[in-house]
N, C-alpha and C positions, 0 to 999 in steps of 0.2 A: 780588591776589592770583592767583598762577598757576594754569591748567585742571587743572592735573595733582593741585592740592592742592584739588580742588572733589569733594564727594559729594553726588549728589541723592537721597536714601534716601527709602522708602516705609515705616511700620510699621503690618503687617498680622495682622488675626487674628480670632478668633472673640470674639462680641460676651463680655465679662468675661473675659477673660484678662489683664485688666491694661494695656491698651494703653495708656494717657491715662495710668496711674500710671508706666507706663514712661517715656513721653514727658516728661512734668516731671519725673524725675529726671536725665533726659539735659540737660535743660534747667538745672536747676539745678547740674550739675555740671560744665556748660559756661559758669557765671557768668550766661547770661539772667536766671534769676532769683534773688532775695537768699533769696527763703524760697520752699518747696514750695507747691505747691497741691493741695490734697487733689479726688479726684473726687467722694467723700461730704460735702463742705462745698462743694460746686460752685464750687470757685475754682480749677479746669485750666485751665492759660493756655491749651492748645488749643481748649478747650471754651468759646466766647467765645459762641455763640450762646444766648437765654435757654433754649430749650426741651432743649439741652445740659444745662445746668447742672442744671436742675431733673427732669430722666430719668438721668442719670448714662452717655448715652450721648453717641457720637461721631455726628453728623451729617452738617456739611460738612469735605472736609478741607481743612485750614488748613494755610498754609505759615508757616514760621518758620526762621530764620537762627541757626544758633552756631558757635562757633569751638573746637576742640580740636586743642591739640598743633600749631599752625601750619598746621590744615585747616580750610578752612571747610564746613561740615554744612547744608545744606538738607532741613529735615525735613518731610515731608509725612504729617500725620495721616492716617487713612483710618479712616471707619465699620467695624466689625465686624457691621451690621445687616443680613441679604438685600436689603429694602426699599432699602439706597442704595446698592447693586450699581455704579450709576452712577458713584459718585465713586469707588469702589476702582477703577472701568474708567478714570479718565479720570485718576485719581493715577499707577495704574501705565504709561499710555501715556507719562507724561512723566518718570518719575523713571531713573535709572541702575539702582539697586540696590535690596536689600528685605530690612527685620528681620522674619523669620516669627514670630512672638508664640505661642506655648502655653501651657495652662496645666499644669502636673507631675500635677495631680489629675484634672483632664479631657482632659488629652492631645490627639490630633487629633480636634476637635470636625465637624460637618458644615460651618458656615461657613469653618474654615480650609482645607477641600478645597475648598469654591469659590473661596477669592482663590487658593489653592497653582495651582489649575488656570487664572484667570488670566495668574497673573504668566508660567507655562509660556506661555502663547500670545504672552507679549510679550517672551519670552526673557529674562527680568531676573534677573541672577546674585544670590542669597539665602544668607543667614546664619539659621539661627534660635536661638530665644533662650527658654529654658524657663523660666518665671518661676512661682512660688509655691512655690518647694521647699521652705518652712517649713511649708507647710500640713501638716493632716491627711491621711494617703492619697496623698501625693504620693511620684513614682515615676520620678526621669529615665529611668531603661532603658527604660521600660516606653514613654515617649514617642517615645524615640530608633525605639525598635522599631518603632511604631504608624506614625510618618512615613517609614520603608522598605515597611512591609505597605501600607499605605494609600495613600500619596501616591508612592511609588516615589522617593524623595528623595535616595536615596544619600545618606543624614546618617553624618556622623561625630563623635563625640562630639571635642571639642578640652578640655574641662573635665570632671571629674567631680567629685561632692561627696565632701564630708568630712563624713557624716551625713545624713538625711535628717528630714523633717519638721520638729516643733519642737526637733529635735538638730541643726540643720543649722549651722553657725558657718565653714565654711571650704570651699575649692573648691579642686582641683589643677589647674593650666594646663597642660596635658600637653606644649604647645609650649615653655613655658620651665621645666617643670621646677621648677615653683616652685608653693608654696602661699600662698592671699590669704585671709589671715582678715578680720573685718570688724567694727568697734568703732564705734558710730555711724556716722560720714560716715568715718571715718581707715580704711585698708586697711595691714594689716602683712600683711609679704612675709618668707616663712623657707620651709625646706628642707624636703623632703615627709620625714614620719616613717619610720622604719625600718620599719613595720608598716604603710605605704601604698608601701614603695616596688615591690613585686613587681605589685601590682594597675595602677600607675599606667606601670610599663614596659611590662607587657601592653597597654593602651589605647594607649598610645604606637605601639607596632609595629603594630596595627590601622592607625593612621594613615599610619605609612609603608611600611606595604605596598601600602596603595592606591595612596599618590599615585607611587610605584615605577611603576605601572603606566602613568601616562603622561610619568615622567621618566627618561631613561637613565641621567642619572649619579646620581640615587638607587637605581635599579636595581641597578647596580654595586655602590655601596658597600652597600646591603641584604646583596646575594647575598655580599660578602666579609664579613661581619657589621662592617662598620666606623658609627664614630660620622658621623650626616650631621649637617654643620655647620647652625647653626640659620640664618642667612640664605640657603642654598640648601633650606632646610626650608620658609620662611615664603615664599619666592621663587615655590616649585613648587605650594604650597598655595592662594596667593593665583590663579597661575594656572589651576589646577584650577577654583576657585570661579568664576572670570568666565567659564569655556568651560563650564558648567552640568556640570561631572562629578561634585563631590563637596554636600554643604551643611553647612558646619561648624556646630556646633552647640555654644551656649555656656549658663550656668542663673545662676540667682539667686533674690532676692528684691526683689521692687523697691521693694515698699513701706518694707523696712526697709533701704533702701539699699546692697542687697547684690549684688556682681557689676556696679553698672552701669557703672563706672570701666574694667572689663575689657573691657564691651558697646562702650564710644566707641572703645578701643584695636582691636579686632575690624573695626568699621564703615571705621574707618582704614584696617586693615591689610589687609581683604579683601574691600573692595564697590569696584567698578570708580569711575573718574574721568570726566568726558565723552571725554575721550580713549581712554580704554580701551576705550569702547563703539565708537569710529569715526564714519566718516562715516552720517549718515541718508542713506536713500535714497528721493526724491521722484518724482513723474512730470510729465512737461513739459505744461506748460497747453495748449499745441496739441494735441500726438500723445501719448495716455495710454498708448502702447505703449513710448514713450522712455524710460526713466529719467534720471533726476537727481540726481547725489550734494554732498551738503556735508558738508566736515568741521571737524572743533570748531576753527578759527584764527578769528581777529579778523579776518584778511585777505580772509577768503571772503568772498564776497556776502550779505546778511543773513536769514536762514530762521527761523523759531519757529511754536510752536504755540499757538493761543489753546486754555489748557483749563477756564480755571471763571471764570465771572461773579458776581458779588460786587455787590449797590445797598449802597452805605455813606451815611448821611444825611449825613455829613459831608463827604466828597471826590466825590458821586456813584457814577458805576458803575466798578467795577474790574475792568479783564481782566485774567486772570495769564494769563502768557504763558513756557511755555519757551524758549528760545533755544537754538538748535543750532546757529549759525553766522554769523560777521559781528559787528558792534557798531552797537546806536541808542543815539541821543542825543535829548535833548529837543528838540521843536519839529521833527522830522526827518519828513519823509513815507513810507510805507511803504505796500504795496499788500496789499491781500487777495485772495489771488488765489482763492478758493473764493466768494466773490461779485463778483468782478471789480471790485473799488473801492478807488482809495486812501484812506487813512487818515493822519490826520495826529496824532504822538504829544503830548500837551498836559505830563504830567509823567510820571517812571517812579520807581516807588515800591519799596524792599527793605521785606519784610513781615516783622514779628514779631508774629506772632498780631494781638493786638488796634494793636499798633503800628505807626508807620509810620517809614522813614526817605527822605525824598527823594534821588534818586543822578542825576547827570547823563550818565550814559550806563552802557549793560551788555555784557557780552559772552557767548561761547559757552559753557552750561551754567548761564549764572544763570537764577533764576527768579524776575520779577519781575512788579509790579501796573502797567499800564498805564493814565493815564485822558486821558478825551479821544476813546476810538476810537466811533464812531457807527454802525458796523454788524456788527463782529463779533461772533459767538456761539462757543459751545462747539464745538471740533471744528475750525474752520477756521486757515488756512494765514495767514501774516502772513508776507511777503519783501520782498526787494529790487526796485525798481520796476520795472529794464531786465531783472535775471532773475529770471523768474518760476519757482515752481515747484507742484505740490501736494503736500501729505506726506498721509502714511494717516491717513483721520479719526478720530472715536472712536465704538466700536459701542456704539448705543444699542438696548435691548432695547424689547418694545412694551409700553407699558403696560394693565396687567389688571383694574384695577379699579374701577369708577367709584362717584361718590357726587353728591348733587345739595344744591346750597347755596343759599342766598337770604339775601341781607342783610335783618335784621330790621325795618329801613324801607327802605321801597320807593326813598326820593331815594337812597339812598346805591348805588344799581345803578349808575351811570356809577364811583365811587368803588372797588368792587368790580373792575369791568373793568378799573382801572387797575393796580389791587395784584397782579389775575391775573397782567394783562401782564407787570409786573416779575418775579414767580416764576416765569415760564415762560421767561423771557429766562436767568434763574440756573440752571432744572435743567431740561436737556433731556428728562428722563423724565414730566414734566409739565404734562397739558393740558389743556386747558379750550374748551366751547363751550356756545352759548345754545342752548335749546331751544324753536324759536318757538313751539310748541305750547301746551307747559303754561309756557312764559315762567318757565322755569327754570334756573339757570347749574349744564351738567355738569363736573364734575372728575376726572380720573383719573390712576393712579398705577401705582408700583409692589406697593403692597400696602397692607393698613390701617394700618400703624402711619405710611410714609409719607403718606399724605393726611391721618393725624391731624395730624401734625405742621404739615402745609403748612397747615393751618385753624387750628393756634394760632398760627403765625405770623401769619395774616389779622387775629387778633383782636390779640395784643400788640403785632406791628410796626405795623400798618396803622392800628389804633383801629378797627375794624371789628366786630359784633353781627352775628354770620351763624348762619343756623337750618339745620342741618346734616341730610339725608336716612338713611337707612340703607344701607350700602356694598352695591353690585350688581357683579356679574361685566360685564366689558366683552367682548361678545359682538362678533363679524365676520358679515359676509353672504357666500355666494360662491354659483356654479353649479353644476352635474356633468354639464350634457349642452349639448352644441353647438344653437345655435337659431339661424333668418334670419328677421329680422323688419322690418317695414316701416310707414313712419307716415307719412301726409301732415297736416300744420300749415296749416289756412287759416282765415284771419279776414277777414270786410270789417267795417271800423268806418267811421264819418263820413268819413273824411279814406283815411288811405293804407290798405292792407290790411296784412296778416301772412301771407306764404305761405314753408313750407317742405317737402322732402319728402328725407328720409332711410331707404335701406335699408340694414340693419344685419347682420354675422354678430358671434354673441357667444360666445365658445367659453371654459371651464376653462383656467385657465393656473396651475395650482397652485406655488407655489413661485416666481414668476418676480415677482408681484406685477400691476399693472394693465398693458396693452399698446395702443397704438393704431397701425392701420397704415389707411393711406388708400389704396385700390388703386380712386378715382378717374381715370376715362380721357373723353378727348374733351374737358373742361372740365366736365361733366353738371353739377357745383358749383364754382363760383369757389373761390381759394386762401384767399383770405380767410375765406369762409365754411367751410371744411373745419378752421380754427382755433376758429370756434366751437363748430363737432360736438363735438371733441375737447374743450372750455369746458363745454358743456352736460352732457356723460357724467361729466366729473370731479368737476363740483358734486354732481350726482346719487351718485357713489360716496358723496362724506363726508356725505352724508344718510343712504345706506341705502335700501334698497325693502322689504325682508320684516320688518323691525320698528325701524326708523330707525338699526340699526348701520352703521358703516361697509363698504363691498363692499371685499374685495381679491381679488387672482388670478382677474381676468379678463381675456381679449386682446378687444378690440371690432377689428373688420375694416369699415371702413365702402365698403361694394362701390358706390355709385349712390345719386344720388339728382336732385332737381331743384327750377331757383331760377326765381322770375320777376323781370324787370331793374327792376322797380318796387317789387314788395311786399316782395321778400325783404332781411333785414336780419339782423345780427350777433344781435338779439334773437330771430326768429322762428326762424333756427335750433338757437340752443340752448335753446330751450323744446320744438321737436321732436325732437333731439336725445336732452332727458331723457325726454320721452314715450315715445318709441321704446325705448328702452333696457329701460324701468320694465316698459313689454309682455313685451318678450324676455326679459327678466331674472324675472319669474313664471311665464312655459311652459318653462324650462333647468333646473327641478328645484331651486330654491333652499334650501339648506341654513344653518343656523348652523353658524358655527365658536365652538367655546370654549377658553378658555385650561386649558393641560392643566401642571400643576406638576411638576417631581421634586421627588419626596421624599425623606429622609432620615430615620427616627427612630432613636436611642440608647435600648434596653430592655431591666433586665436581665430573664434567660431564663423567669421565672414569668409575666410578662405577655405574652409572645407572642401564645398562642392568641388571646389577646381584642383583641388590638392588631390583626393581621391582617384577623381575623372583620370591628371594627370598618371598615377600610380597604375591603374588599371592599363593604360598605355603600354606603360613600362611590363607589364605581365603580371604587377605585383596585385598581391592578394591583402585585401585589410582585416584584421581579425579581430582586433576590440578597439572601441572608441572610451574614453573616459574623462570626465573633466579635470583638467588639471591643476588650475585656478580659476577665478572667474573671469569670465569671456573667454579662454582658451583650453581648445582638448589636445588631449594628447591620444595618436593613431600608433597601432601597434601590429607588425604585420609582414609578409617575407616578400622579397622582391629579388628576382635574378641578377647578380654584379652587372653580366653585360650589359643590362637597358639603363643603366647609374651611372655611366660616365657623363659628366658635365653637370651631375644634377644639381648641385649647389647652386649651380647661377640660374637654371630653372625655376626652382624655389622661391630665390630669390626675387625673379621677377614675380613667381603668381603672388607673392604673399606682400609685395611691396618691402621685403625684407624684413619682414619681423618671425618667419617660422624660420625652426631650427628643425635639423635632423642629426641621427647618430646610427651607423650601421654597424651590426659584426658577423659575422661568418657564424650562419647557421649549420647547413649539409650542403653535398653534391646531391641533384636532380638530375634523373631523365629529361632533357630537352625534348619537345613536342618534333615527328617529323619534320615539319613545314623548317622550322627552326634552324635543324639538325642539317638540312639540304643546303637551306643559305648559309650557316656558318660553313661546311666544306667547301661551299662556288666560293666563298670569300678568301677562305684559306690558301685554295689551290690557286687562284688568280696571284696572292701575294707572294707566295711560295716561285711562281711563275718569275714573278716582277725583280725578285730578289736573286734568282738564278741566272735571268739574262740579264743584267748589270756588269 
């Protein structure tokens, strides 16, 4: 398959816009499926995890290959729920083009904005598909309007419906100037009826006017009022789409098979091949200032990005890789430049959701699963052994919510550890740690649903019976003032003693994480013990000082110290620096940082007062209000996550079930003194109860 005829696309949307149903129809019409799988039957091809089938939502982004008119289309399905942002993020990193799906009734929903902004960040060309045109309340033109107002999408309707809601049967293709009428799985092509000609002509002129801004040839024809030849128009529109100057909008009703064939044509016509995307830019492994370029050619040195790990009970760990350049073959040795370790490829698989096809080699643009990689994780660069580079990794937001879990049976503790290690391997936004004091395992993730599903997987996939605690906010700890502190650690036991002394300066380091600076002069502490000082502090950061939460954003400067030629050791300096740091931390006015979320609420006008009042009570701030559609408003603001447990029920009651909301992580912010005192009191009480059990 030539690279020109390859399309790597993602399908992204708000939850319930009909994304999985649309994907199922694409697979049916391209002949991958003999029969159509339905989401409500739990039979969707792309939803092969048990939790996806039960809940009717897509969690893991599965990759599947299909063919249309001589073109190979690799579809990466992505979740619509904000708890699985990392899945969307890593898919966007490896696709070339995107189909943004909107519901004709719901329009531009909060999560569609999140995904759209992520696609903007990665400069992914996209086309839009407005689904559910046959539903009551559908309004195609209002959705196009919202795309332009809320997303600044430069959206252009390439099709218009004939009739909406239950009267929708046909659509006018403004480019080909034809009418497509749908009868079951058949499409009947006819000419535009007289009574629609003027309307179709006006909408087509809008497209030509827009594209004339970017194309001299079309501009001349437009000014002379001459017909624009179809091949010229299509090529100019493709070019404008690839340069993100326009977003072509298509329409249909996936569930009834309407508009799917035309959407497949649009994917091939307007979305980029790997050649259109051009070279991928990486960094030199030794000199990060130096750029390295790889063109999508089989003759170039190999480069690829690992974007997903799935543990498969039959073949073991599958590492999903997007190849940017070069060719890989079975048994070949490649380099993981992120880890600095060589890897050997066992087998190469092309994936059709649950099914896999073994291939012997793969080249530029291919999305494949590799078996046999030992060290590779999500976001790692794989490359040629002799010509190495680093590709940009995948942005992983911090986990903001925690849950305590225990195996119902004490002897399953080891089994739980193994299962969690596998899940952490697959999902970089999921973390787990063991609390020695309470002897409980704490898991952390992106939201309540995220953790709920991971607990579900522990039960279903790993056969573990686990007892789950209440969800709690994942605080962080930091300091607000600079302090200098000294500590001398001296212990004399029977044989050899322990001796170490450190003098530290601890400073706030907002937004820059942890930094360690060595300012030791004249060998006051030998080099190997300076490493021990850093090690001792790093361990303490992870365990927390104030209330057991990770410490962030501190700079530690090692100013001076002392050692003893006999009694000093790595262990002594680790203990000394840990105690020294803890003492300094508590004197440097420590604060708790809490996760603050961006919130967006869509509500009918009549409930605005109550909703804003309720949000204020939860320490929320409303930053903007704008008209969403007639009779309803969209509120944007920020709110601390700890105030938002149970909010879904509360919002439902306030708005008689008519308002909806979406939240995503914004940033960690210091809590007020009163909130900190209250939180610390609660945490101490909780700890006391847990240890007295």
